[in-house]
N, C-alpha and C positions, 0 to 999 in steps of 0.2 A: 479908927477901923478902917480896914481897907476893903473896898467894893470894887471887884473886877467883873465888867460886863461886857460880854462878846455878843455881837450880834452878825449873824451871818445869814446871807440870801436875802437881805431885805435892803433894797436900792433907796428907797425915800428916807433922805436925812431927817425930815420933820418928824415921822414915823418912828425914826430910831430914837431922836431925842425925847419924844414922848414916851416911849417905853421905858427908856433909861430912868426917866424922872419917875414914872410911877412904881419901878421897881426900888428906887432909893426911897421914895415916900413909904412903900408897905414895910421895907425893912426898918426904916426909921433910925432914931440915933441908938447905937449901940456901944457897948465899952469897946476903946481901944485895941484892945488885944484880940478882938474877933476877925476873923478873915473870912468874905463872902465872896463866892463865885457864882456868875450868872451866864448861862448860855441860852441864847435865842437862836435856833436854826430854823430857818423857812425854808420851803421847797414849794413846788406848785401846788399841791393839794393839802399840805398839812404845815404846822409849825410845832416844833418841840421846844418847851421851855424848862430848864433845869436851874433850881436854885439850891446852893449848897452852902450852909453855914454851920455854925456850931451844932444847931439842931438837925434832926434827920433830914437829909436832901428830899428835897420836892420836886417832882418832874410830872408835866401833863402834856399831852399832845392836842392841841386845837385844830379842828377841821374848817373854822370859820374864815370869811373873807378876811385878808391881812388889815383891812382898814378898822375892822372890829376888833383885833386883837388887844389893843390898849386896854379897853373897857373889861375884855373878856379876862385879860391877865389880872387886872385890878380886883376884878370880882374874885377870882380864883383865889389869890394872896390874902384878901381880907377875909376869905371865908374862914380861915384858920391863921390867926394873926401870929406874929412872931415876937410880939412883945408879951 
């Protein structure tokens, strides 16, 4: 399985690593033929997260503090599991 994660507008490397780990955990083990693409685009007042896989594309805009994003993203993705 291929997972491509693009993080834009986030300078904190630890935060990027944490978000990437959460996304990989939430997607879980998937068949090798599946192709996943994730975009996280942060700006001054919001962050847009897009997850595209074999299921319908999921997208959400978060208006929370950037430090709260990992937990917010986890809660969002776990509320509608990919499995």
